[in-house]
N, C-alpha and C positions, 0 to 999 in steps of 0.2 A: 837897207843896204847902202853903203857909201857909193856916191857917184850916180845913183839911179834916181834920186829925188823922190819926193812923195807926191802922189796925185791927190789933188784937193777935190773931192767929190762930195756932193750933197748927202750921199748915203754912207760916206766914210764913217768909221767908228774905231776909236783907239782900242787896243787890246784890253785895257782895264775896264772900260765901259762895256765892251762885249762880254767879258767875263761876268761882270756884275749883273747885267741884264739877262744873260744866258742862264746863270745860276738861279736867278729869280724865276725864270720861266720853267726850268726843270723842277724846281720846288713846287710851283703851281700845278704842273702836270702830275707830279707824284701825289700831291694832295688830292687831285681830281680822281686819279686811279684808286686811291685809298677810299674815297667817299663813294665811288661809283656803285658798289653793290647796295648801299643803303639809300640811294637816291631814286628818283623816278626812272622808269625804263625809257620813256620818251617825254619830252616836254609837251605841255598842253598848249599848243599855239597854232595859228593858221599861217600859211605862207606869207600873207600880207603883214601879219603881226611880226614875223621874223624879219621881213624886209624893213619894217619900221624900226624895230629894235637895233638892227645893224646899220640903220641910216642909209639904206640903199636906194631910197626914193628921191634923194636930192642930188644936187650937183656936187662935183668934187670941190674940196676946200681950196681957197686961194693960196693958202700957205700950209706948210707941213707942221708937224708937232714933234716934240721931243721923243726920241726912240723908245725910251722906257715907258713914257706915258702912253704912246701908241700901242705898244705890246701889251701893257696892262689892260687898257681899254678893250683891245681886241680879244684878249684871253677871256676876260669877264663876259663879253658878249657871246663869244663862241661857246663857252662852257654852259651858258644859260640857255642857248637856243639851238644847240646841235642835237642831232639824233644819236643817242648813245648806244650804238650797236655793240659796244664793248661790254654793256651791262650783262651780268650773268643770266638774267631772265629775258633777254631780248631774243625773240625767235621770229622776227618779222620777215626776214628773208635770209638766205644762206650767203653769208659773206664772212670773211675772217674778221674778228675784232682786232683792234689795234693792240699790238704787243709791245711792251717796253723795249725789247731789243730791236724791233722794227723802227720805233721812233728814233732810237739812237743811230740806227743805220741810215735813216733818212737825213738826220743831222750831218752825219759823216759824208753822205753822198752830196748833200747841198754844199758842204764845205769845200769839196774838191771840184764842184761844178762840172760834173761829167756831161759830155755831149753824147746822148744816147744814140745818135745817128752814126757814130763812128765805131 
């Protein structure tokens, strides 16, 4: 908008980059949903193995990384080490599996940044 200026923030992302990275993430999630019925019901790993894989045992990095690289790395790690309660043969506990419409609804909710306390 004219006259309002642009805020220069470390987490800022221009619309073209957001679109590119967002479309890539939606493609990855769609591919995961497609492959879910043929994959394992749960990964075979220990809590400490998951912490190691997600690099949760070390300190925070001194510098950030490119947003696309961060999202790609995080997506790969979470898909490899998450409990897949959306799997059609998962009966570990009663919870609703993630539904594609719910994922899109969460994206929309995050986009408008609602304050649930109001």
